[in-house]
C-alpha positions as CSV (number, residue, x, y, z in Angstrom):
1,M,-148.1,31.7,-27.2
2,N,-149.1,29.6,-30.2
3,A,-152.3,27.6,-29.4
4,A,-150.8,24.3,-30.7
5,L,-147.7,24.8,-28.5
6,R,-149.9,25.6,-25.4
7,A,-151.8,22.3,-26.0
8,Y,-148.5,20.5,-26.4
9,L,-147.1,21.8,-23.1
10,R,-150.4,21.0,-21.4
11,E,-150.3,17.4,-22.6
12,L,-146.7,17.0,-21.5
13,R,-147.5,18.2,-18.0
14,E,-150.5,15.9,-17.8
15,T,-148.6,12.9,-19.0
16,R,-145.8,13.6,-16.6
17,A,-148.2,13.9,-13.7
18,S,-149.7,10.5,-14.4
19,G,-146.7,8.9,-12.8
20,Q,-146.7,6.2,-15.5
21,A,-144.9,8.2,-18.3
22,T,-142.2,6.6,-20.5
23,E,-140.4,8.1,-23.5
24,H,-143.2,6.7,-25.7
25,S,-145.9,8.3,-23.6
26,Y,-145.1,11.8,-24.9
27,R,-145.2,10.9,-28.6
28,H,-148.9,11.6,-29.1
29,A,-148.3,15.2,-27.9
30,L,-145.5,15.7,-30.3
31,Q,-147.4,14.2,-33.2
32,M,-150.3,16.6,-32.6
33,L,-147.9,19.6,-32.5
34,I,-146.1,18.7,-35.7
35,E,-149.4,18.0,-37.6
36,A,-151.0,21.2,-36.3
37,L,-148.0,23.4,-37.3
38,G,-147.5,21.5,-40.7
39,G,-151.0,22.2,-41.9
40,D,-153.0,20.3,-44.6
41,G,-151.3,17.2,-46.0
42,V,-148.7,16.8,-43.2
43,R,-148.6,13.6,-41.2
44,A,-146.2,12.6,-38.4
45,I,-146.2,8.9,-38.5
46,N,-145.1,7.1,-35.3
47,D,-144.9,3.4,-35.6
48,P,-143.0,1.7,-32.7
49,K,-142.6,-1.5,-34.7
50,H,-140.7,0.4,-37.4
51,S,-138.4,1.9,-34.8
52,D,-137.3,-1.6,-33.8
53,Y,-135.9,-2.1,-37.3
54,G,-133.8,1.0,-37.6
55,A,-136.4,3.7,-38.4
56,P,-136.4,7.0,-36.5
57,D,-139.4,7.4,-34.1
58,F,-141.3,9.7,-36.5
59,I,-141.4,9.9,-40.3
60,V,-143.0,13.2,-41.3
61,Q,-144.7,13.2,-44.6
62,R,-146.4,15.8,-46.8
63,R,-149.0,14.2,-49.1
64,D,-147.4,10.8,-48.6
65,L,-143.9,11.9,-49.4
66,P,-141.2,12.0,-46.6
67,I,-140.0,15.4,-45.8
68,G,-138.2,14.8,-42.5
69,H,-137.6,12.5,-39.5
70,I,-137.6,12.9,-35.7
71,E,-135.8,10.8,-33.1
72,C,-137.1,11.1,-29.6
73,K,-135.4,10.4,-26.2
74,D,-136.9,10.5,-22.8
75,I,-137.3,13.9,-21.1
76,G,-134.0,14.9,-19.4
77,E,-131.9,12.4,-21.3
78,N,-128.4,13.7,-22.3
79,L,-128.8,14.8,-26.0
80,D,-125.1,15.5,-26.3
81,A,-124.4,11.8,-25.7
82,A,-127.3,10.7,-27.9
83,A,-126.1,12.9,-30.8
84,E,-122.8,11.0,-30.8
85,S,-124.3,7.5,-30.6
86,E,-123.9,5.0,-33.4
87,Q,-127.6,5.2,-34.1
88,L,-127.6,9.0,-34.5
89,R,-124.5,9.0,-36.6
90,R,-126.3,6.7,-39.0
91,Y,-129.3,8.9,-39.0
92,R,-127.3,12.1,-39.5
93,D,-125.4,10.5,-42.3
94,A,-128.5,9.3,-44.1
95,L,-131.3,11.7,-43.3
96,P,-130.9,15.3,-44.5
97,N,-133.7,16.8,-42.4
98,L,-133.6,15.4,-38.9
99,I,-134.7,16.5,-35.4
100,L,-133.3,15.0,-32.2
101,T,-135.4,15.9,-29.1
102,D,-136.3,15.0,-25.5
103,Y,-139.6,16.8,-26.0
104,L,-138.3,20.0,-24.3
105,D,-134.9,20.3,-26.0
106,F,-134.9,20.3,-29.8
107,R,-131.9,20.0,-32.2
108,W,-132.3,20.3,-35.9
109,Y,-129.8,18.7,-38.3
110,A,-129.6,19.5,-42.0
111,G,-127.2,17.5,-44.1
112,G,-125.8,15.9,-41.0
113,E,-124.8,19.2,-39.4
114,L,-126.4,20.8,-36.3
115,R,-128.1,24.0,-37.6
116,E,-130.6,25.2,-34.9
117,M,-131.4,24.5,-31.3
118,A,-134.3,25.4,-29.1
119,R,-135.2,24.7,-25.5
120,L,-138.7,25.1,-24.2
121,G,-137.8,24.7,-20.5
122,R,-137.4,22.1,-17.9
123,F,-139.5,20.2,-15.3
124,D,-139.0,21.3,-11.7
125,G,-139.5,19.0,-8.7
126,D,-143.3,19.8,-8.6
127,G,-143.9,18.6,-12.2
128,K,-144.2,22.1,-13.6
129,I,-142.4,23.3,-16.7
130,V,-140.0,26.2,-16.0
131,P,-139.9,28.0,-19.3
132,E,-136.8,29.0,-21.1
133,R,-136.7,32.7,-22.0
134,G,-137.5,33.0,-25.8
135,G,-137.7,29.2,-26.0
136,A,-141.2,29.0,-27.4
137,D,-140.4,31.4,-30.3
138,A,-137.2,29.6,-31.0
139,L,-138.9,26.3,-31.2
140,L,-141.6,27.6,-33.5
141,A,-138.9,29.0,-35.8
142,L,-137.0,25.7,-35.7
143,L,-140.1,23.6,-36.5
144,E,-141.1,25.9,-39.3
145,T,-137.7,25.6,-40.9
146,F,-137.9,21.8,-40.5
147,L,-141.3,21.5,-42.0
148,T,-140.6,23.8,-45.0
149,A,-137.1,22.5,-45.8
150,A,-136.8,22.0,-49.5
151,P,-135.8,18.5,-50.8
152,V,-132.1,18.2,-51.4
153,V,-131.1,18.6,-55.1
154,V,-127.8,16.9,-55.8
155,G,-126.0,17.5,-59.1
156,D,-122.5,16.1,-58.2
157,P,-121.7,12.4,-58.6
158,A,-119.6,12.2,-55.4
159,E,-122.2,13.9,-53.3
160,L,-125.0,11.6,-54.7
161,A,-122.8,8.6,-53.9
162,R,-122.3,9.8,-50.4
163,R,-126.0,10.4,-49.7
164,M,-127.0,7.1,-51.3
165,A,-124.4,5.3,-49.2
166,G,-125.8,6.6,-46.0
167,K,-129.3,5.5,-46.8
168,T,-128.1,2.1,-48.0
169,R,-126.4,1.5,-44.7
170,L,-129.6,2.2,-42.9
171,L,-131.4,-0.2,-45.2
172,R,-128.8,-2.9,-44.6
173,E,-129.2,-2.5,-40.9
174,S,-133.0,-2.7,-41.1
175,I,-132.9,-5.8,-43.2
176,R,-130.5,-7.4,-40.8
177,R,-132.7,-6.7,-37.9
178,I,-135.8,-8.0,-39.6
179,L,-134.1,-11.3,-40.4
180,E,-132.9,-11.6,-36.8
181,E,-136.3,-10.9,-35.4
182,D,-138.3,-13.0,-37.9
183,G,-136.1,-16.1,-37.3
184,G,-137.9,-19.0,-38.9
185,D,-140.9,-17.0,-40.0
186,P,-141.4,-17.5,-43.8
187,A,-141.8,-13.8,-44.4
188,A,-140.8,-12.3,-47.8
189,L,-137.2,-11.5,-46.9
190,G,-136.6,-14.8,-45.0
191,E,-138.0,-16.7,-48.0
192,L,-135.8,-14.9,-50.4
193,L,-132.7,-15.7,-48.2
194,R,-133.7,-19.4,-48.3
195,S,-134.0,-19.2,-52.1
196,Y,-130.6,-17.7,-52.4
197,R,-129.1,-20.4,-50.3
198,E,-130.8,-23.2,-52.3
199,V,-130.0,-21.8,-55.7
200,L,-127.0,-19.5,-55.5
201,I,-124.8,-19.5,-52.4
202,S,-125.4,-22.3,-49.9
203,D,-123.5,-20.7,-47.0
204,L,-124.8,-17.1,-47.4
205,G,-125.1,-15.5,-44.0
206,A,-127.8,-13.1,-42.9
207,E,-125.5,-10.1,-42.8
208,E,-124.1,-10.8,-46.3
209,F,-127.7,-11.2,-47.5
210,A,-128.7,-7.9,-45.9
211,D,-125.8,-6.2,-47.6
212,L,-126.5,-7.8,-50.9
213,Q,-130.2,-6.8,-50.9
214,A,-129.5,-3.2,-49.6
215,Q,-127.1,-2.6,-52.5
216,T,-129.5,-4.2,-55.0
217,A,-132.3,-1.9,-53.9
218,A,-130.1,1.2,-53.9
219,Y,-128.3,0.6,-57.1
220,G,-131.5,-0.7,-58.8
221,L,-133.2,2.6,-57.9
222,F,-130.2,4.5,-59.3
223,A,-130.3,2.6,-62.6
224,A,-134.1,3.0,-62.8
225,R,-133.7,6.7,-62.3
226,C,-131.2,6.9,-65.1
227,F,-133.7,5.4,-67.5
228,H,-136.7,7.3,-66.1
229,D,-138.2,9.3,-69.0
230,R,-141.1,10.9,-67.2
231,P,-141.2,14.0,-65.0
232,P,-138.9,13.5,-62.0
233,E,-141.7,13.9,-59.4
234,E,-143.3,10.7,-60.9
235,F,-140.3,8.6,-59.9
236,T,-141.0,6.4,-56.9
237,R,-140.0,3.0,-55.6
238,Q,-143.2,1.7,-57.1
239,S,-142.6,3.1,-60.6
240,A,-138.9,2.0,-60.5
241,V,-139.8,-1.7,-60.7
242,F,-141.0,-1.2,-64.3
243,A,-137.8,0.3,-65.5
244,R,-136.0,-1.4,-68.4
245,T,-134.4,-4.5,-67.0
246,T,-134.8,-8.3,-67.1
247,P,-137.8,-10.1,-65.5
248,L,-135.5,-11.8,-63.0
249,L,-134.0,-8.5,-61.8
250,R,-137.4,-6.9,-61.7
251,D,-138.7,-9.7,-59.4
252,L,-135.7,-9.6,-57.1
253,F,-135.7,-5.8,-56.9
254,G,-139.5,-5.6,-56.5
255,R,-139.4,-7.8,-53.4
256,V,-137.0,-5.5,-51.6
257,A,-137.8,-2.0,-53.1
258,G,-141.0,-2.2,-55.1
259,P,-144.7,-2.2,-54.1
260,A,-144.3,-5.6,-52.3
261,A,-141.5,-4.3,-50.1
262,D,-141.7,-5.1,-46.4
263,P,-143.2,-2.1,-44.7
264,R,-140.5,-2.2,-42.1
265,I,-137.9,-1.2,-44.8
266,A,-140.2,0.7,-47.2
267,W,-139.6,4.0,-45.3
268,V,-135.9,4.1,-46.2
269,V,-136.5,2.9,-49.8
270,D,-138.9,5.8,-50.2
271,D,-136.3,8.2,-48.9
272,L,-133.8,6.8,-51.5
273,A,-136.3,7.2,-54.2
274,L,-137.0,10.8,-53.2
275,L,-133.3,11.7,-53.2
276,L,-133.0,10.3,-56.7
277,A,-136.2,11.9,-57.9
278,H,-134.8,15.4,-57.0
279,A,-131.3,14.7,-58.2
280,D,-130.1,16.5,-61.3
281,M,-129.4,13.3,-63.2
282,A,-128.4,15.1,-66.5
283,A,-125.7,17.0,-64.7
284,I,-124.6,14.0,-62.7
285,L,-124.2,11.7,-65.7
286,E,-122.6,14.4,-67.9
287,D,-120.1,15.3,-65.3
288,F,-119.4,11.7,-64.4
289,G,-118.7,10.7,-68.0
290,R,-116.5,13.8,-68.6
291,R,-114.5,13.4,-65.4
292,T,-113.9,9.7,-65.6
293,R,-113.8,9.0,-69.3
294,K,-116.2,6.1,-68.8
295,E,-118.8,5.5,-71.5
296,D,-121.4,3.8,-69.3
297,P,-121.9,5.8,-66.0
298,V,-124.8,3.6,-65.0
299,V,-122.2,0.8,-64.6
300,H,-119.2,2.7,-63.5
301,F,-120.9,5.0,-60.9
302,Y,-120.8,1.8,-58.8
303,E,-117.2,2.6,-58.0
304,D,-118.0,5.9,-56.5
305,F,-121.0,4.5,-54.7
306,L,-119.1,1.5,-53.2
307,A,-116.2,3.8,-52.1
308,A,-118.7,5.9,-50.1
309,Y,-120.8,2.9,-48.9
310,D,-118.0,0.5,-47.8
311,P,-114.4,1.2,-48.8
312,K,-113.2,-2.2,-47.5
313,L,-115.7,-4.0,-49.6
314,R,-114.7,-2.0,-52.6
315,E,-111.1,-3.1,-52.1
316,L,-112.1,-6.8,-51.5
317,R,-114.1,-6.9,-54.7
318,G,-111.5,-5.1,-56.7
319,V,-113.9,-2.4,-57.9
320,Y,-111.3,-0.1,-59.4
321,Y,-111.8,1.0,-63.0
322,T,-109.4,1.3,-65.9
323,P,-110.6,4.0,-68.3
324,E,-112.5,2.4,-71.1
325,P,-110.2,3.6,-73.9
326,V,-107.4,1.7,-72.1
327,V,-109.6,-1.4,-71.6
328,S,-110.4,-1.4,-75.4
329,Y,-106.7,-1.0,-76.2
330,I,-105.6,-3.9,-74.0
331,V,-108.4,-6.2,-75.3
332,R,-107.6,-5.3,-79.0
333,S,-103.9,-5.9,-78.3
334,A,-104.5,-9.4,-76.8
335,D,-106.7,-10.2,-79.8
336,H,-104.0,-9.1,-82.2
337,L,-101.3,-11.0,-80.4
338,L,-103.3,-14.2,-80.5
339,R,-103.7,-13.9,-84.3
340,D,-100.2,-12.6,-85.1
341,K,-97.9,-14.5,-82.6
342,F,-99.9,-17.6,-81.9
343,G,-101.4,-18.3,-85.3
344,L,-105.0,-18.3,-84.0
345,A,-106.9,-16.7,-86.9
346,G,-110.0,-16.0,-84.7
347,G,-108.1,-14.2,-82.0
348,L,-110.2,-14.1,-78.8
349,A,-113.0,-15.7,-80.8
350,D,-110.9,-18.7,-81.9
351,T,-112.5,-22.1,-81.1
352,A,-109.4,-24.2,-81.5
353,V,-108.8,-26.9,-78.9
354,A,-105.7,-28.6,-77.6
355,E,-105.3,-32.2,-76.5
356,T,-104.0,-32.8,-73.0
357,E,-102.9,-36.0,-71.3
358,A,-103.4,-36.6,-67.6
359,V,-100.9,-38.5,-65.3
360,D,-103.0,-41.6,-65.6
361,G,-102.8,-41.4,-69.4
362,A,-106.4,-40.2,-69.9
363,K,-106.7,-37.7,-72.8
364,S,-109.0,-34.8,-73.0
365,E,-109.5,-31.6,-75.0
366,S,-109.7,-28.0,-73.8
367,P,-109.9,-24.7,-75.5
368,R,-106.6,-23.1,-76.5
369,V,-107.9,-19.6,-75.7
370,L,-109.2,-19.2,-72.1
371,I,-110.1,-15.8,-70.8
372,L,-109.7,-15.0,-67.1
373,D,-110.2,-11.6,-65.3
374,P,-109.0,-12.2,-61.7
375,A,-110.5,-8.9,-60.5
376,A,-113.6,-8.5,-62.6
377,G,-115.4,-5.9,-60.6
378,T,-118.5,-5.1,-62.7
379,G,-117.0,-6.8,-65.7
380,T,-115.5,-4.0,-67.7
381,F,-112.8,-6.1,-69.4
382,L,-115.1,-9.1,-69.9
383,R,-117.7,-6.9,-71.5
384,E,-115.1,-5.6,-73.9
385,V,-113.9,-9.1,-74.7
386,V,-117.5,-10.2,-75.5
387,S,-117.9,-7.1,-77.7
388,R,-114.7,-7.9,-79.5
389,V,-115.6,-11.6,-80.0
390,R,-119.0,-10.7,-81.3
391,E,-117.4,-8.3,-83.9
392,T,-115.3,-11.2,-85.1
393,V,-118.2,-13.7,-85.2
394,A,-120.3,-11.2,-87.1
395,G,-117.4,-10.5,-89.5
396,K,-117.3,-14.1,-90.4
397,G,-120.9,-13.9,-91.6
398,L,-122.2,-16.2,-88.9
399,G,-125.1,-13.9,-88.1
400,G,-127.8,-15.9,-86.4
401,A,-125.2,-18.4,-85.1
402,W,-124.3,-16.0,-82.2
403,P,-126.5,-17.5,-79.5
404,G,-125.2,-21.0,-80.3
405,Y,-121.6,-19.7,-80.4
406,V,-122.1,-18.1,-76.9
407,R,-123.5,-21.3,-75.5
408,E,-121.0,-23.7,-77.0
409,H,-117.7,-21.7,-77.5
410,L,-117.8,-18.5,-75.4
411,L,-119.2,-19.2,-71.9
412,P,-117.2,-22.4,-71.3
413,R,-113.9,-20.4,-71.6
414,L,-114.9,-17.1,-70.0
415,F,-114.1,-16.6,-66.3
416,G,-114.3,-13.6,-64.0
417,L,-113.6,-13.4,-60.3
418,R,-114.6,-10.7,-57.9
419,A,-113.3,-12.0,-54.5
420,A,-109.5,-12.1,-54.3
421,D,-108.9,-14.5,-51.4
422,G,-109.0,-18.1,-52.3
423,A,-111.1,-17.6,-55.5
424,L,-108.5,-19.2,-57.9
425,R,-108.8,-22.6,-56.3
426,D,-112.5,-22.7,-57.2
427,L,-111.8,-22.4,-60.9
428,P,-112.0,-25.4,-63.2
429,P,-108.4,-26.8,-63.8
430,Q,-108.2,-25.6,-67.4
431,A,-108.8,-22.0,-66.3
432,R,-106.2,-21.9,-63.5
433,P,-103.1,-19.8,-64.4
């Protein structure tokens, strides 16, 4: 029998014989076995604190990159039931190289599917391990497959969306647990939540915040990967922070997914980054654009991602895309009708105002052209409207006046809603249909 496996079984027996053994007591033996079989550069990291926040019991790394995960149960626990638990379903959905074990029974899952099983034996009433015929060889073969599994290379948009969604749900759950545990502690995530409540959404709940931040991290990594112009293996959560974006977004993204990320969630962000590093982005973006006729896959891939991540949320937010040629046609048609039928020479860019009189006789002015998208999603129509308006402004030779025009004449009459229920009542009166 392999020397590392003999040492593993010996430590299991000694730990069991102590009479004080718990599920955690056997982890050192498993750690030593994995690292001995993995060779140089392989580490099996067991951090009980991370497990409290949604991480599997072991994260196995080779040269600081995650290659697999192990979830442990106590010796003799029913692994059939454990495999169908909500926790394991999340892990199987998100982690492509996963072992479930009670230290004697081992099950290897690849891509969420059970691929191999091995059983070393069982403890008898005297604390001895009764070996399973062929169990040692089967376990060594299983662990070799686990330790040498190649990173998943995804070249299909739907498959990438599905895999990203599983990891994002794990990240959301981890953030939620951290907020719940930290309570009033002014840790980074709690401080960020308080800032959101003070500046953006006063009644933002912890679950909604966890969802918001998980999506920000996942989609921020995706966007950064699309702009990554160095070798794929150099793409990490640390390098992603410096991708082309605004300072504000870099700061928000960096707190959740960058170098300053809470170590209790960094493990799953690293997993997301590894998935994207090995994805065939050229094939994904080419296929996505050809299949959907959408000119900006970085924006429109969100529809596929949200459908895999949370279909109900996708429906609530109205994230359904009209092909961009159709969007362009509708916007140009509205612009033409405003000029031709309503006598507004500037079309969508027209700055004409109308005088209105309230019931009390007070008079006021409001723009004649108001633009409202009641289901804006990621803003496809509004973006096309802004593009059309800018063409008109540039055609009039205003040139450098564009920033002033945006501030004074565009933003005050441009409205987009994402939530369908009750959103109209929050609009200013002049924008209500």
